[in-house]
C-alpha positions in Angstrom: 0.0 0.0 0.0 2.8 2.5 0.9 4.7 1.6 -2.2 1.7 2.4 -4.3 1.3 5.7 -2.4 4.9 6.7 -3.0 4.8 5.8 -6.7 1.8 8.0 -7.5 2.6 11.0 -5.4 4.3 14.0 -7.0 7.3 15.6 -5.4 5.3 18.8 -4.6 2.5 16.9 -2.8 5.1 14.8 -1.0 6.8 18.0 0.3 3.5 19.4 1.3 2.5 16.3 3.3 5.9 16.3 5.0 5.6 20.0 5.8 2.1 19.5 7.3 3.3 16.4 9.2 6.3 18.0 10.7 4.3 21.0 11.6 1.7 18.9 13.4 4.4 17.0 15.3 6.2 20.3 16.2 2.9 21.8 17.3 2.2 18.8 19.6 5.7 19.1 21.1 5.1 22.8 21.8 1.7 22.0 23.3 3.2 19.4 25.6 5.8 21.9 26.8 3.0 24.4 27.5 1.0 21.8 29.4 3.9 20.6 31.4 4.9 24.2 32.3 1.4 24.9 33.6 1.4 21.6 35.6 4.8 22.5 37.1 3.7 26.1 38.0 0.1 25.6 38.9 -0.1 21.9 39.7 -2.8 21.2 37.0 -3.8 22.0 33.4 -7.4 22.7 32.4 -8.6 23.4 28.9 -12.1 23.8 27.5 -12.8 24.2 23.8 -16.3 25.5 23.1 -16.0 26.0 19.4 -16.8 22.6 17.7 -15.1 23.5 14.5 -11.8 24.2 16.2 -12.1 21.0 18.2 -12.8 19.0 15.0 -9.8 20.5 13.3 -7.6 19.7 16.3 -8.8 16.1 16.4 -8.2 15.7 12.6 -4.7 17.2 12.9 -4.0 14.9 15.9 -4.9 11.8 13.9 -2.9 13.1 10.9 0.1 13.7 13.1 -0.2 10.1 14.6 -0.5 8.5 11.1 2.4 10.6 9.8 4.6 9.8 12.8 4.0 6.1 12.3 4.7 6.4 8.6 8.0 8.2 9.2 8.9 5.8 12.0 8.2 2.8 9.8 10.4 4.3 7.0 13.2 5.0 9.5 13.1 1.5 10.9 13.2 -0.1 7.5 16.3 1.7 6.5 18.3 -0.2 9.2 
């Protein structure tokens, strides 16, 4: 399946997917630092998202980041 994906994807689309993937992973790392900083300073972290569109986009980007991370990890492991 992945070989089929790699064969049909142009270089621009591949760069775009990598750019979005690394941005999602970088954003999640930044959010983790923010959460841990609040936990260290206040003892807890509480967040409430009332806008359903923003919540939906966050969930979609989270799943994309997870799938992208597994894809990059799999490619990395197969090189060794």
